[in-house]
N, C-alpha and C positions, 0 to 999 in steps of 0.2 A: 557501592563507590565509583564504579563508572559514571555514573551520572552525578552522584554528591560527592563531587570533590571542587575545588579552589577553579572557577574557572569553566565550570561546566555546567548544563541543561539545570541541573537541581538548584531549587532557591538555598540550599545553606546544604553546608559536608559534614560528613560523618569520619571523615578521615584523622580522626584522633579523637581518645576517648574522651574527654571532656566532651566534646562537640555531640558524639552519640547518647551518651547516660543527658544530656538536656533534652535529645526527642525521643529518649526511651519507649514511653509509653505511645507516644503518635507512631515509633516503626510498628511497634507491638498493633495496635490497631489499624495500618493498613494493611499489614501482610495479612491479616487474618480476615479482612474483607474482601481478598483478594487485589484490590487495586495499587499494591505494591506486594516483589516489583511489577514493571508493567509488561504481561504476559499476557496476552487476553483470550486465547484461546482454551479451552478447557472441557472434560468429557460432563457431559449434562444427562438428567433420565431422559430426554429426546435425542443425542448425538455421543456416540462413545467411537470414536475412531481405531480402524484395525492395526494405526504404527502411531507410537511416540513422538514427538517435534524434536528435530534438531535447535541447539544452544537455546532450552526450557531453561529458563535462567527460576522459576518457581522453587520457592524453599520447600524440604520436606516436612512432614508430620511432628517429627524430631528434632527438627534445627525450628522449628516455630515454637514448641515448648519450650528448648533452651533459651529460647531469646526473650519468649515471656517469665519465663522463672527467674531470670536475670534481674529484668526490670521488677518483677513484684520483688524480690531480696533485695532495691535498694540501690541497684547497678552496681555488685564492687568491684573494684579494679583488680584484672589479671597484675601478675608480677613483671615488672617493665623489662625486665632481664628475659621476659619469655616472647617480649610483643616481636613480630613477624616486622620485615623489612618496609621501609617506606613505603607507601600508595604510588606506585606511578600511572596518572589515566591513561587508558586503552586508545589507541591511534584510530581516529574514524577513516584513515585511508585505507583503501586497498589491499589486501597481504599483494605482493608481486607484480603491481604496476608496472605494466608495460610503454604504456603512454596517456599521458594527460593531457586533457586539450581544455579550452575555457571559451569564451566569445572573445571577439576581436575586441572591446571597449565594455567598461563596466556600466550598469545602467543604473538610472534613477526611475523609480516611482513614487510617487506623493499623491497624496488627496484622500478623500473619501472613499472611491470605487472600488475595488477590482478590479486588478489589467489583466492580460494574457500575453506574453510578447514570448514565440518565437527565436531562436537564436539559430542561425546556421551554421556551422561551422566544419568546415575542410580537413578530415584527419591525415589528407594525402597518401590514402592505402596504395601504393604500388601495385601490390597482388592481392587475390581472394585469402584473408584470414579468419579465424573461428574466435570467436568471446566468448571467453573463459571465466570473466569476471566482470564485475562493473559497479563503481559506484558515484554516486552524485552529490559533490558537497557543498552547501548554498554558502554564500560571499558573508550575505545577510540574514543570519536567523530570523531579524523582528519581521520581514517583510513576506519571504520566501514561504509560500501557504503550501506546493506541492510541486514537482515537476514533473514530466512524462520524456524521456529518450526515446527516439527511434532512427533507423535508417533510411536514408533515399539516396538507392541503388542507381535510380531513373537521375539524379541531381534536380528536379523539378521545382527544387526551393531555391536554385539558387536566384535566379531573377525575380523573386519576390523581396528578397533581401537588402535594406536599404543600405546607404552606407558603413554604416556600422554593425553590419550581419546580421538586423533585426529586422522583423513585423507584426505586426498585430494578428494575431491567430487564437482568437476566444469566438465563443458561440457566438455566431451570428457575421465573423468576417470573414467576405469572401475570400480572402487570400489563404483563409487557413483550410475552408470548405474544399478549394481548387486540389489542395496536395494529399490529401488525409488518402487516394485511391492507393496513391505512390509509395507510400509509407509504413516500414516495418518496427512494430515496437519493438524495443532491448528492458527498457526497465522502468515503473515507476517510481518513486520516491514520495515520501510526508515524513512528518518529524518523528522519530522513535524509528525508522528504517535505519536496518544493517545494510551492508555490503551482499551485492548478490554473486558468491559466492559458489563457482561450482567446481563439484567435484571434478579428478582430471578424467578423461576421456568423456568428456560434454561440454558442449560449444556450439555456437550459433553463429551459422555463417554470415560473413558480410563481404558482398562483392568488391573487389576494389573499384577503387572510384568513385564511393558511396559517402555522401555529404550526412550529418549527422545534423539533427534536429533536435536542437530542445524546448520543450514549451515548459516555461516558468508561468506559475498561477500566483501573483503578486496582491498580496493583503495589506497595502500601507495603513488601513484603519483610520485614514485623518492624519496621520504624521510623515511630515515629510522623509524622508530614510536617506541613509547614508549608503552610497554606492553598492551595488552587489555583483561582484562577480563570481559565480558560481561556476567550479570546475567539473568534470568529469575524467574519471580515473579508469583504463581500460585494461584487463589482461587478457593478451590474444596472444593467438600461437599460430603456427603458420600449418600444422599438423592437424591432417582431417581427422575429428574425432570418432569413436564409436556410437557416437548419442548424441543427434543433434536437439538443438536446443528451441524453444519457442518460447512467448510470453504473450498473452490476450487477453484485453480489457475486455469482460465481459457483463453484461447488465446495462444499466441505466439508458432500458428504453422506455419509452414514452408512450410509445402506442402499442395497441392490442397486438394478441400475439396470432403474427403472419402466416402465411404459408407454409413457409420453410421452418416453422416452428419455434421463433424465438420472437422475444418481446415483453408485454408489461399482463399480467393475470387480473381477473378482477379483483377489485379490494373493496374494504369498507368505507362507507364515503364518498364511492363514487358519484358525481354531479352527472354528469354528462356522455357516460357511455365511459370503457373502460378508460382512466386516466388516472397519472401519476398525481395526488393530491393528498395533502395531508393536514387534515379537517385544524381549524384553529381550536386550541383548548384541548385536544387530543393526548392522551396520556400514553396509549400503548396502538398506535396505529399500525398497520401490516402492511408492505406493498411488496411484492412478489415479481424477479424477474427470472425469465424462462428461457434455455439453448438449446437447440437439440443440433446433436452434431451431423454435420451435412455428409451427405455420401460425395466421394469422390469426383461422382459429374453431376452434383447439384452446381447451379449456376449461383450458390453464396461461398461455395467450395476453397474459390481463387479469394473469397473475403478475408474469410477465418478459416485457415486450412489449418485440417489437423490431419497427420499424414498418418499410414497404416503404422499401428504399432504404438500409440503415443499411450503413452502413461503419465498421470499428473503428478507432477516434483514438489508443485507446494503452493500455497495460495497469498495474496494478500487484500483484505478486507477493505470497504471502501463506502464510508457515506458522511455526511456533515455532522454538525452540530446537534444537532436532534435523533443521532440513532444512538443505539446504546444497546443494540441487540442485531448478530447477523449469522445465519444457517446457512453452508454450504452445501445442499447434495445432491446425488447421482440415482437416476431409476434407469439402467440398462436393459436395451431392448432387448438382449439374449443372457443371463446372470449364467453363473456357475458358481463350481464347489469354493472358489479362490475370487471369486469376483462375484458378491451376491447382486443380485437385482435393485435391493433398495440397499445406498449407502449414503451413511451421513460423511462428509470431507472435512469440515471443520464448523463450530459453531465458538462465537464469543457473545456469551450471554451479557458480559459487562464490557462490551465495548467503549472504547474511550478518541477520540479524535485526536487527542494529545500523542497518541498513542499508537502510532501507526506502523507495522513492519509486516517484512514477507515472514513467512512462515513454511519451511520446507519440511517433509517427511524425515523420520533419519530411520533408513529401511534401505535395503539394494534395491535399486532400479528394477531388476525384474519382479520384484514382488509390490512397485506401487501401483497405486488403483488404475486401471483401466478406463481409455474413452474410446469406445466404437458409435461407426455412424447408426443412426437413432438413439443415441444413449441422451439422456434427455437432465439438464446441468438445471437445479433450481435454485435462485439466491434468493432469501427472505431476508428483509429487512424490517425492524420494527424500531417508531421513533417516537417521543416525547417533544408533543409541542405544546406543550401545558405553562404554567409559570413554575412547575417542580423542578423544570430542567435551570437551574442555573445559568444557563448558556441562553438561554430564552429569555432569562431577566434582564441576563448584560445586554443581547442584542436589543431587547426594546429600549430601555435607559439611554443607549447609545443615540437609539433614532427619534428619543423624545415622542417615543408612541407609549401608550396604556395598559395596552388590550394588542393579545397574539392574533396572527391571520393566518388563513388561508396559506400553507407553504406546496408550491410545485416542484417539478425536475428542474435544474438548471446547476450552473457551474459558482456561482458567489456562493461566498461559503453562510452568510449570516441570513438569507430571508433566501434560498436554495435550500436542495435536496437532492444526494445522488442514491444508488444502492448498485453498488458493481464489485465485482471479484477479479483482480488482477490473478490469472491460472498461469501457472506457469508448467510447460512439460516437456518430455523428453520423449524422443522419439528413434528406432533404430537408423539409424546415416545411411541412405542409398547408394 
């Protein structure tokens, strides 16, 4: 009911007996198939994680059997006097928000082409603080495709912003590329994502005077949209936490693995050396990204810092409409009894673009998977670029095309693809 209630994201409500009875068979079908409730990660024949997941909303076998028996029995109604209190939808807001910020002005996007816009926001922090939670709340769900939030301690983005506090910052925009090296990622948001809600004693350092840069990928799809004023909710503390927190977006490489150990691995269908290319009509095409944890003295250590004692807190898996299966694994340079040499960190065998969310391990920090220099992360993405994929059929129809085309890496959602994982990390605070 958190989704299936009046005014919420789902297309129909099930908050009353009559509502639920009308879709009883559909509920059983989607739950047994694993598409509902939307929780993509699974233990599979090729992946069994050491830890369970926080906020696992999947039903137990017993609960599914009960629901199926109720449907097959004709959906008998219980005694109304035993009914629970009226349903109250869960707020999308971050619990304990201490600061909420948003762009200077609402933004309107329209037309056929996707648009990438960066908004520069000054939270006016007069002293160093630590981020313990963050949530992005879109103002217009019709056009906000996804968002990335970063801090800019050097305030490099200030000179790029126009009078409304924003500037174009998608792939190929010089202005956007010019500030990438100065930004530190805080979080990524996509449809279905819950707030980043960290435990007590965990936080990401936010230096005083830092700006916030929020990149929004707008997908107007030919619709002149209403204005969007997306909000960012922050939970900040002045007390230095026991553990630091980092968020790295790993993957989306379209060049072969380089001398530092990260890049794209060879894949089937490569036509011109190693390339990110999903051939037309392919039903299960695989692309694999690789990232090797750098040593502290590596030239790339500043670009993607992995401090000593780092552990994996959780992940957000990301592809576009062709993606349907994604797996993240680690191969350790030095395994141990409690940290195996080969470990699967997450597997989504029925990944769905409409239901992206962050996943966090339900385990004490001291027992989370480790990442040390020399360890190799691999992200395997499987794509369906055929007319058996309903998203492909829809895209071809909208583009007035009759046959599929080769798809390469890119930021657009319709005829571009990605293969990445947002990896949440914790480490002992120095």
